[in-house]
C-alpha positions as a LaTeX table, in Angstrom:
\begin{tabular}{lrrr}
\hline
Residue & $x$ (\AA) & $y$ (\AA) & $z$ (\AA) \\
\hline
Met1 & 113.77 & $-151.01$ & 176.55 \\
Ser2 & 114.13 & $-154.28$ & 178.03 \\
Glu3 & 110.83 & $-153.77$ & 179.90 \\
Arg4 & 108.82 & $-153.87$ & 176.73 \\
Ile5 & 111.14 & $-155.27$ & 173.87 \\
Ser6 & 113.77 & $-157.81$ & 173.64 \\
Val7 & 116.39 & $-157.81$ & 170.90 \\
Glu8 & 118.56 & $-160.82$ & 169.93 \\
Ile9 & 120.83 & $-160.62$ & 167.02 \\
Ser10 & 122.36 & $-163.78$ & 165.48 \\
Asn11 & 124.06 & $-164.16$ & 161.98 \\
Gly12 & 122.75 & $-160.84$ & 160.95 \\
Val13 & 119.05 & $-161.36$ & 161.92 \\
Ala14 & 117.58 & $-159.04$ & 164.58 \\
Asp15 & 114.83 & $-161.06$ & 166.51 \\
Val16 & 112.66 & $-158.30$ & 168.01 \\
Arg17 & 110.05 & $-159.25$ & 170.31 \\
Leu18 & 107.19 & $-157.25$ & 172.16 \\
Thr19 & 107.40 & $-158.56$ & 175.72 \\
Arg20 & 104.45 & $-157.13$ & 177.55 \\
Ala21 & 102.59 & $-160.43$ & 177.22 \\
Asp22 & 100.54 & $-159.99$ & 180.30 \\
Lys23 & 98.70 & $-156.99$ & 178.49 \\
Met24 & 98.80 & $-158.64$ & 175.04 \\
Asn25 & 101.67 & $-156.07$ & 174.15 \\
Ala26 & 99.36 & $-153.17$ & 174.50 \\
Leu27 & 100.78 & $-149.81$ & 173.53 \\
Asp28 & 101.44 & $-147.63$ & 176.51 \\
Asp29 & 103.98 & $-144.92$ & 176.70 \\
Ala30 & 106.97 & $-147.25$ & 177.53 \\
Met31 & 105.93 & $-149.45$ & 174.46 \\
Phe32 & 105.95 & $-146.38$ & 172.26 \\
Ala33 & 109.33 & $-145.38$ & 173.57 \\
Ala34 & 110.74 & $-149.01$ & 173.12 \\
Leu35 & 109.53 & $-149.23$ & 169.54 \\
Ile36 & 111.07 & $-146.04$ & 168.54 \\
Glu37 & 114.46 & $-146.67$ & 170.33 \\
Thr38 & 114.69 & $-150.18$ & 169.04 \\
Gly39 & 114.01 & $-148.96$ & 165.44 \\
Glu40 & 116.47 & $-146.21$ & 165.74 \\
Arg41 & 119.13 & $-148.57$ & 167.10 \\
Leu42 & 118.68 & $-150.93$ & 164.23 \\
Lys43 & 118.82 & $-148.17$ & 161.68 \\
Thr44 & 122.58 & $-147.53$ & 162.63 \\
Asp45 & 123.62 & $-151.23$ & 163.12 \\
Lys46 & 125.76 & $-152.23$ & 160.11 \\
Gly47 & 125.82 & $-155.78$ & 161.10 \\
Val48 & 121.98 & $-156.24$ & 160.87 \\
Arg49 & 120.75 & $-157.62$ & 157.59 \\
Ala50 & 117.21 & $-158.52$ & 158.29 \\
Val51 & 114.76 & $-157.82$ & 161.20 \\
Val52 & 111.73 & $-160.12$ & 162.53 \\
Leu53 & 109.25 & $-158.18$ & 164.54 \\
Ser54 & 106.85 & $-160.35$ & 166.75 \\
Gly55 & 104.99 & $-160.36$ & 170.08 \\
Asp56 & 105.25 & $-162.74$ & 172.95 \\
Gly57 & 102.34 & $-164.33$ & 174.57 \\
Arg58 & 99.00 & $-164.58$ & 173.07 \\
Ala59 & 98.99 & $-161.58$ & 170.53 \\
Phe60 & 101.19 & $-159.49$ & 168.44 \\
Cys61 & 99.75 & $-156.22$ & 169.97 \\
Ala62 & 96.22 & $-155.56$ & 171.07 \\
Gly63 & 96.51 & $-151.74$ & 170.45 \\
Leu64 & 96.55 & $-148.82$ & 172.54 \\
Asp65 & 96.50 & $-149.49$ & 176.24 \\
Met66 & 93.07 & $-149.04$ & 177.85 \\
Gly67 & 94.48 & $-146.57$ & 180.36 \\
Asn68 & 95.15 & $-144.21$ & 177.49 \\
Phe69 & 91.54 & $-144.05$ & 176.58 \\
Gly70 & 90.66 & $-143.18$ & 180.31 \\
Lys71 & 92.95 & $-140.28$ & 180.02 \\
Met72 & 91.29 & $-139.17$ & 176.80 \\
Ala73 & 87.86 & $-139.22$ & 178.51 \\
Glu74 & 89.11 & $-137.39$ & 181.43 \\
Ser75 & 90.49 & $-134.58$ & 179.05 \\
Gly76 & 87.24 & $-134.36$ & 177.18 \\
Asp77 & 84.17 & $-132.06$ & 177.53 \\
Asp78 & 83.37 & $-130.75$ & 181.08 \\
Ser79 & 80.17 & $-132.33$ & 182.00 \\
Ala80 & 78.81 & $-129.44$ & 183.97 \\
Thr81 & 79.66 & $-126.56$ & 181.67 \\
Lys82 & 79.63 & $-128.61$ & 178.29 \\
Lys83 & 82.69 & $-126.72$ & 177.40 \\
Pro84 & 85.60 & $-128.31$ & 175.45 \\
Ala85 & 88.67 & $-128.97$ & 177.63 \\
Lys86 & 92.12 & $-127.71$ & 176.58 \\
Arg87 & 93.66 & $-130.11$ & 174.17 \\
Arg88 & 96.25 & $-132.32$ & 175.69 \\
Ser89 & 98.83 & $-132.46$ & 172.77 \\
Asn90 & 99.43 & $-131.02$ & 169.45 \\
Leu91 & 99.54 & $-134.16$ & 167.08 \\
Ala92 & 100.27 & $-131.93$ & 164.07 \\
His93 & 103.68 & $-131.03$ & 165.49 \\
Arg94 & 106.53 & $-133.13$ & 163.74 \\
Thr95 & 108.99 & $-134.63$ & 166.11 \\
His96 & 110.48 & $-137.43$ & 164.06 \\
Gly97 & 111.09 & $-136.31$ & 160.52 \\
Ile98 & 107.89 & $-136.41$ & 158.50 \\
Ala99 & 106.04 & $-138.20$ & 161.53 \\
Asn100 & 105.06 & $-137.43$ & 165.14 \\
Arg101 & 106.03 & $-139.79$ & 168.01 \\
Ala102 & 103.03 & $-142.03$ & 167.75 \\
Gln103 & 103.26 & $-142.31$ & 163.85 \\
Tyr104 & 107.07 & $-142.93$ & 164.09 \\
Ala105 & 106.35 & $-146.13$ & 166.35 \\
Ala106 & 104.94 & $-147.74$ & 163.06 \\
Trp107 & 106.94 & $-145.60$ & 160.44 \\
Val108 & 110.39 & $-146.29$ & 161.94 \\
Trp109 & 110.20 & $-149.78$ & 160.60 \\
Arg110 & 110.13 & $-148.36$ & 157.00 \\
Glu111 & 113.18 & $-146.41$ & 157.70 \\
Val112 & 115.17 & $-149.24$ & 158.98 \\
Pro113 & 117.49 & $-149.79$ & 155.99 \\
Val114 & 117.05 & $-153.63$ & 155.85 \\
Pro115 & 113.86 & $-155.74$ & 155.35 \\
Val116 & 111.66 & $-155.98$ & 158.36 \\
Ile117 & 109.13 & $-158.99$ & 158.51 \\
Ala118 & 106.29 & $-158.84$ & 161.07 \\
Ala119 & 105.10 & $-162.13$ & 162.45 \\
Val120 & 101.63 & $-161.74$ & 163.48 \\
His121 & 99.47 & $-163.98$ & 165.57 \\
Gly122 & 96.51 & $-163.67$ & 168.14 \\
Val123 & 95.33 & $-160.02$ & 167.68 \\
Ala124 & 96.58 & $-156.98$ & 165.80 \\
Phe125 & 94.19 & $-154.32$ & 166.72 \\
Gly126 & 94.31 & $-150.43$ & 165.94 \\
Gly127 & 97.83 & $-149.23$ & 166.63 \\
Gly128 & 99.03 & $-152.90$ & 166.74 \\
Phe129 & 97.73 & $-153.25$ & 163.13 \\
Gln130 & 99.43 & $-150.09$ & 162.08 \\
Val131 & 102.80 & $-151.27$ & 163.64 \\
Cys132 & 102.83 & $-154.37$ & 161.74 \\
Leu133 & 101.88 & $-152.51$ & 158.43 \\
Gly134 & 105.08 & $-150.45$ & 158.92 \\
Ala135 & 107.02 & $-153.79$ & 158.17 \\
Asp136 & 108.09 & $-154.62$ & 154.56 \\
Met137 & 106.27 & $-158.05$ & 154.76 \\
Arg138 & 103.72 & $-159.54$ & 157.16 \\
Tyr139 & 103.55 & $-163.31$ & 157.88 \\
Val140 & 100.18 & $-164.01$ & 159.69 \\
Ala141 & 98.69 & $-166.85$ & 161.45 \\
Pro142 & 95.29 & $-167.79$ & 159.65 \\
Asp143 & 93.22 & $-167.39$ & 162.76 \\
Thr144 & 94.63 & $-163.88$ & 163.68 \\
Lys145 & 92.07 & $-161.09$ & 164.43 \\
Met146 & 92.87 & $-157.70$ & 163.05 \\
Ser147 & 91.11 & $-154.51$ & 162.98 \\
Val148 & 91.35 & $-150.78$ & 161.98 \\
Met149 & 89.73 & $-150.29$ & 165.49 \\
Glu150 & 90.16 & $-146.45$ & 166.06 \\
Ile151 & 86.44 & $-145.71$ & 165.03 \\
Lys152 & 85.38 & $-147.84$ & 167.95 \\
Trp153 & 86.84 & $-145.14$ & 170.22 \\
Gly154 & 85.61 & $-142.26$ & 167.98 \\
Leu155 & 89.12 & $-141.59$ & 166.43 \\
Val156 & 90.67 & $-141.93$ & 163.06 \\
Pro157 & 93.76 & $-144.31$ & 162.39 \\
Asp158 & 96.65 & $-141.95$ & 163.09 \\
Met159 & 99.93 & $-144.10$ & 163.43 \\
Ala160 & 100.72 & $-143.99$ & 159.81 \\
Gly161 & 97.88 & $-146.41$ & 158.99 \\
Thr162 & 96.20 & $-144.32$ & 156.23 \\
Gln163 & 99.56 & $-143.85$ & 154.32 \\
Leu164 & 100.54 & $-147.50$ & 154.81 \\
Met165 & 97.12 & $-149.11$ & 153.96 \\
Arg166 & 96.56 & $-147.38$ & 150.73 \\
His167 & 99.46 & $-148.96$ & 149.13 \\
Leu168 & 98.45 & $-152.52$ & 150.15 \\
Ala169 & 94.73 & $-152.87$ & 149.71 \\
Arg170 & 92.01 & $-151.58$ & 147.49 \\
Glu171 & 90.67 & $-148.07$ & 148.29 \\
Asp172 & 87.10 & $-149.34$ & 149.13 \\
Ile173 & 88.42 & $-152.13$ & 151.38 \\
Val174 & 90.50 & $-149.59$ & 153.38 \\
Arg175 & 87.62 & $-147.30$ & 153.63 \\
Glu176 & 85.23 & $-150.04$ & 154.86 \\
Leu177 & 87.52 & $-151.27$ & 157.44 \\
Thr178 & 88.18 & $-147.82$ & 158.54 \\
Tyr179 & 84.66 & $-146.56$ & 158.64 \\
Thr180 & 83.35 & $-149.79$ & 160.48 \\
Gly181 & 86.31 & $-151.05$ & 162.63 \\
Arg182 & 85.27 & $-154.61$ & 161.64 \\
Ile183 & 87.45 & $-157.35$ & 162.89 \\
Phe184 & 88.83 & $-159.54$ & 160.04 \\
Ser185 & 90.93 & $-162.68$ & 159.99 \\
Gly186 & 94.31 & $-163.41$ & 158.70 \\
Glu187 & 92.89 & $-165.34$ & 155.82 \\
Glu188 & 90.87 & $-162.25$ & 154.92 \\
Ala189 & 94.05 & $-160.08$ & 155.39 \\
Leu190 & 95.75 & $-162.32$ & 152.72 \\
Ser191 & 92.91 & $-161.57$ & 150.39 \\
Tyr192 & 92.90 & $-158.00$ & 151.08 \\
Gly193 & 96.76 & $-157.66$ & 150.53 \\
Phe194 & 97.62 & $-156.90$ & 154.25 \\
Ala195 & 99.35 & $-160.24$ & 154.77 \\
Thr196 & 102.14 & $-161.56$ & 152.74 \\
Arg197 & 101.83 & $-165.16$ & 153.71 \\
Leu198 & 99.85 & $-167.29$ & 156.13 \\
Ser199 & 101.48 & $-169.71$ & 158.40 \\
Asp200 & 100.39 & $-171.49$ & 161.48 \\
Asp201 & 103.90 & $-170.52$ & 162.93 \\
Pro202 & 104.61 & $-167.03$ & 161.51 \\
Arg203 & 107.56 & $-166.20$ & 163.57 \\
Ala204 & 109.40 & $-169.40$ & 162.46 \\
Leu205 & 108.55 & $-168.70$ & 158.96 \\
Ala206 & 109.65 & $-165.00$ & 159.30 \\
Leu207 & 113.11 & $-166.04$ & 160.93 \\
Glu208 & 113.63 & $-168.57$ & 157.94 \\
Thr209 & 113.10 & $-165.91$ & 155.30 \\
Ala210 & 115.17 & $-163.53$ & 157.46 \\
Asn211 & 118.12 & $-165.72$ & 157.41 \\
Glu212 & 117.67 & $-166.32$ & 153.73 \\
Ile213 & 117.72 & $-162.58$ & 153.17 \\
Ala214 & 120.75 & $-162.26$ & 155.47 \\
Gly215 & 122.79 & $-164.59$ & 153.11 \\
Arg216 & 122.53 & $-162.26$ & 150.31 \\
Asn217 & 124.49 & $-159.31$ & 149.20 \\
Pro218 & 123.63 & $-156.75$ & 151.96 \\
Asp219 & 124.44 & $-153.85$ & 149.58 \\
Ala220 & 121.82 & $-155.09$ & 147.13 \\
Ile221 & 119.16 & $-155.67$ & 149.74 \\
Arg222 & 119.63 & $-152.14$ & 151.20 \\
Ala223 & 119.65 & $-150.64$ & 147.94 \\
Ser224 & 116.49 & $-152.56$ & 146.93 \\
Lys225 & 114.73 & $-151.14$ & 149.99 \\
Arg226 & 115.60 & $-147.66$ & 149.22 \\
Ile227 & 114.25 & $-148.00$ & 145.62 \\
Leu228 & 111.06 & $-149.66$ & 146.83 \\
Asn229 & 110.62 & $-147.11$ & 149.53 \\
Ser230 & 110.94 & $-144.34$ & 147.10 \\
Ala231 & 108.77 & $-145.87$ & 144.55 \\
Leu232 & 105.81 & $-145.45$ & 146.82 \\
Tyr233 & 106.04 & $-141.61$ & 146.69 \\
Val234 & 107.60 & $-140.70$ & 143.32 \\
Asp235 & 106.55 & $-140.83$ & 139.60 \\
Ala236 & 107.97 & $-143.49$ & 137.23 \\
Ala237 & 110.78 & $-141.17$ & 135.84 \\
Val238 & 112.26 & $-140.63$ & 139.30 \\
Gly239 & 111.88 & $-144.32$ & 140.27 \\
Leu240 & 113.77 & $-145.44$ & 137.30 \\
Gln241 & 116.50 & $-143.01$ & 137.83 \\
Ser242 & 116.75 & $-144.30$ & 141.30 \\
Glu243 & 117.27 & $-147.90$ & 140.03 \\
Ser244 & 120.19 & $-146.78$ & 137.72 \\
Val245 & 121.84 & $-144.83$ & 140.46 \\
Glu246 & 121.76 & $-147.75$ & 142.96 \\
Gln247 & 122.91 & $-150.16$ & 140.42 \\
Asp248 & 125.81 & $-148.18$ & 139.32 \\
Glu249 & 127.08 & $-148.16$ & 142.94 \\
Ile250 & 126.58 & $-151.95$ & 143.24 \\
Ile251 & 127.96 & $-153.26$ & 140.02 \\
Gly252 & 131.60 & $-154.42$ & 140.31 \\
Ser253 & 131.58 & $-153.98$ & 144.25 \\
Ala254 & 133.32 & $-156.57$ & 146.34 \\
Asn255 & 130.03 & $-157.88$ & 147.73 \\
Gln256 & 128.51 & $-157.99$ & 144.21 \\
Ile257 & 131.40 & $-160.02$ & 142.91 \\
Glu258 & 131.27 & $-162.34$ & 145.88 \\
Ala259 & 127.55 & $-162.83$ & 145.07 \\
Ile260 & 128.53 & $-164.11$ & 141.64 \\
Met261 & 131.37 & $-166.32$ & 142.89 \\
Ser262 & 129.36 & $-167.78$ & 145.70 \\
Thr263 & 126.46 & $-168.57$ & 143.31 \\
Met264 & 128.97 & $-170.20$ & 140.63 \\
Glu265 & 130.84 & $-172.16$ & 143.17 \\
Lys266 & 127.37 & $-173.29$ & 144.88 \\
Arg267 & 128.60 & $-172.02$ & 148.47 \\
Pro268 & 127.10 & $-169.54$ & 151.06 \\
Gly269 & 128.19 & $-165.98$ & 150.36 \\
Lys270 & 130.87 & $-164.40$ & 152.48 \\
Tyr271 & 129.77 & $-160.67$ & 152.65 \\
Thr272 & 131.22 & $-157.57$ & 154.25 \\
Asp273 & 128.88 & $-155.13$ & 156.00 \\
Thr274 & 129.62 & $-151.62$ & 154.76 \\
\hline
\end{tabular}
């Protein structure tokens, strides 16, 4: 993991950085493995209360490594016989719950039980764009270049992008960007709904927000993420029930009482990770 991603945890905030800066953090097999391994590790770390996901160097993530496209071309139609070559993999096979391996590199950030903030700069193309969509929030530099770029290579967005985009932007916007692969700016991303906030230093702002979140009742934060995640896929009746069940568990707990006392006493909360 250290070859592709670094993780530093301080005061409950996990600072996760893609470290393949010489390749603009492009997605090769090792990067896919590192994203999944890191997400899985953070899912079980009770001391983590918020995550910031960013990229070193000039970009957040430039998308799939060009070498992967070369492999696709090599496995394509035989130029002499015009017969289709045998498929190299079965992407329909589920390997990580509801997802396959490539999808899970983006989807795992939804399953991390605490808020994840993607700090995006430079470029976020194709798979890189889909990875940042897996975060709860995206803080984006105004001049960032983003694209649903798969159509450039004759592909569809297949790293959970279709399922993540549809909850953020209007359907016609999602369709236009998917059909054309048009590059758009961070400012446009904000207007579409893909960016949460714009900042000239998105990582600094993300860390500031993450530290603020880490100072709140961790039981309530985790419960809120469970509710908000489930609300994307259930009807109103189930969602309302989910709110009530989670609140029943929180009310009167030690951390909830500490939230009240620290607010009344105007001091930072002293919470227990459970």
